[in-house]
C-alpha positions, -999 to +999 in steps of 0.1 A: +000+000+000+011+035-008+026+055+022+002+084+027+027+100+050+048+111+021+019+122+000+019+158-012-011+180-014-023+168-048-023+131-040+011+122-053+035+099-035+073+104-041+088+078-019+098+047-038+116+014-030+129+005-065+166+010-070+172+037-096+202+026-117+225+052-131+247+031-154+239+035-192+207+018-201+222+004-233+248-015-213+221-039-203+194-035-230+192-034-268+164-014-284+146-034-311+119-027-337+097+003-340+085+026-313+055+013-294+041+048-287+051+085-285+038+116-268+050+151-261+072+141-232+075+103-234+083+076-258+080+038-254+103+014-272+107-023-273+139-036-258+156-069-250+176-075-218+210-088-228+215-111-198+182-129-202+170-121-238+136-113-223+116-086-241+104-055-223+089-021-230+111+008-221+093+040-213+115+071-216+101+100-196+116+135-198+122+150-163+118+186-174+087+197-193+082+232-205+107+244-179+092+226-150+109+198-130+086+168-132+107+142-116+082+139-087+055+130-111+075+101-125+083+089-090+046+089-083+040+067-113+067+043-100+052+043-065+018+032-079+034+004-100+053-007-069+020-008-049+003-028-076+031-053-079+009-082-067-018-073-092-016-096-122-036-071-144-014-041-139+017-039-161+048-051-142+077-028-134+111-045-140+138-018-135+143+019-134+172+039-150+179+076-147+200+099-169+206+137-167+174+143-187+152+112-185+139+084-163+135+051-180+109+026-168+115-009-180+081-025-181+065-058-189+058-060-227+022-067-236+026-080-271-011-079-280-014-041-282-042-019-273-078-032-270-088+000-289-078-018-321-105-044-317-131-020-303-133-004-338-125-036-359-147-052-385-174-075-373-154-107-376-125-092-357-145-072-331-149-084-295-178-107-288-199-100-258-183-131-242-149-116-248-159-083-232-173-101-202-139-118-196-119-087-202-142-065-181-138-090-152-100-086-155-102-048-157-124-046-127-102-070-107-072-048-114-091-016-106-106-030-074-070-038-063-060-002-069-090+012-052-085-009-021-050+007-020-066+042-023-052+047-058-073+061-087-060+058-123-079+087-138-072+078-174-089+045-180-096+041-218-090+015-245-055+029-253-044+022-217-056-014-216-032-037-234-034-074-242-008-100-236-019-115-269-043-104-297-048-139-313-057-159-294-072-133-271-049-129-241-052-112-207-053-074-200-027-052-185-036-017-172-009+008-182+000+045-180-003+057-144+010+092-152-022+108-140-029+085-111-034+099-076-037+087-040-070+095-024-082+091+012-107+105+036-083+130+051-080+154+022-096+161-012-080+159-045-094+182-072-078+181-106-090+186-142-073+160-162-080+129-182-091+121-218-122+141-230-145+112-240-138+092-208-137+119-180-164+119-153-188+148-148-171+157-115-138+163-133-154+189-156-171+206-126-139+206-105-154+185-078-133+160-056-118+130-074-128+096-058-127+060-068-161+066-084-143+088-110-126+056-124-159+038-124-175+063-148-146+057-172-151+020-170-187+025-179-177+044-210-150+018-217-174-010-216-199+008-239-171+013-264-159-023-262-195-036-268-206-013-295-176+003-311-193+037-304-181+064-281-212+074-260-205+110-254-185+120-284-199+151-301-192+168-333-172+194-314-154+191-281-178+214-262-207+191-273-188+162-258-184+180-224-221+189-225-231+153-232-210+142-203-223+169-179-259+161-188-254+123-190-267+120-226-263+083-234-280+064-263-292+030-250-315+023-280-317-009-299-299+007-329-267+009-308-272-022-287-286-045-313-277-081-304-263-071-270-279-084-238-301-063-215-278-073-186-249-056-204-269-024-207-279-026-170-242-030-161-233+002-180-262+021-166-250+013-131-218+031-138-229+061-160-246+078-131-241+116-128-239+114-090-207+096-081-224+082-049-249+062-071-222+044-092-214+008-085-180+002-070-154-021-086-162-049-061-200-044-067-195-047-104-177-080-100-209-093-084-231-080-112-252-108-129-238-098-163-203-109-152-214-139-133-238-159-154-231-196-161-255-196-191-247-178-223-283-178-235-285-140-229-253-132-247-251-125-284-223-144-303-211-112-318-214-075-308-232-066-340-258-090-354-252-102-389-286-088-398-273-053-391-269-034-423-233-027-435-240+010-438-249+012-401-218-006-390-197+017-412-212+048-397-205+036-362-169+028-370-164+061-387-177+080-358-151+063-335-121+063-358-123+096-376-138+120-349-107+124-329-114+148-299-089+175-293-076+186-259-100+212-245-089+248-247-094+272-219-118+300-227-101+334-229-129+346-205-119+322-177-100+338-148-062+333-149-060+317-115-031+291-112-038+262-090-006+243-080+024+235-102+016+207-125+037+190-152+022+194-187+016+164-208+012+138-180-001+106-194+001+121-229+016+089-244-009+070-264-016+081-299-053+072-301-069+097-278-052+128-264-048+133-226-053+168-212-043+186-181-051+221-169-031+245-148-060+269-143-093+264-126-126+258-144-155+281-138-184+270-116-209+245-130-235+271-141-208+291-159-194+260-175-228+249-188-234+283-203-200+282-220-206+247-234-240+257-248-225+286-266 
């Protein structure tokens, strides 16, 4: 469990137990193949350990970002990975190296890639409902472990859920803890960060972050895995935020054709505007949808073969071509800095952008007015 005694005021822990090696990384590892991912301040590359010939993913993180020292943010990510070491569904941390400009995390390599690829795949390659049930159980088992240790991920999305194998379908690994925070009953953590389509309403209204914030994201994630459709994505980013703040979700037969009513009930238990009304990770693991012995209520594929090709194409296009941008602060908002934050945290995956703000949002009434405009 994370040591709250060394937690700073925004829920970050900087005390770690992993030895930070200072010898050259390339003395012990060879970089192979193409980059696995790149962001503004981080890059992930595949590497092979010379002593064992085992494959790993090396995450190179810049310590200074836009003139700010962000070493503490990286130590927080390491601390979370240490705390989750016993969790089989969180990516494993093997070693840590440090240079004058970077910290390198040597991580378990999940060869199957992001689940995002299969969320928007053609019908024969898309997840079946049975697939989603198995993967959702694993995601929830991993998240429940984090929450029992008072850790919130705050950026759960298809790009941050990797597979150990794509074919046959392997197990999941939760990755990218650059935005994760420690929460407890002693102090409140309020931050505006995450990925636009997956953030909870309380993030947009600058209310306290809790474990329920992750549960909203899991509801969105499950919706996307089952349908290939992003539930809150609007034509413009402000429409996306308005959809989230109002809880505008389409549960019609057109979207959920061939998907069980229990699956819809599961999602509805998570996409609740009031965080207190959302199911917890442990409660989700007891939901009937994840615990049925009979497959009679489950469709063989996410999209029925009777669904028209044009409808499927429209759904896929809405997910793959409507890339949301990071939200811009309105010039009318007050220039009130909160606390020093490192820009670009968690900004690694290429599918959906992660955003952070260094200024406060307006109150909920002001925000809604701005979104409507």
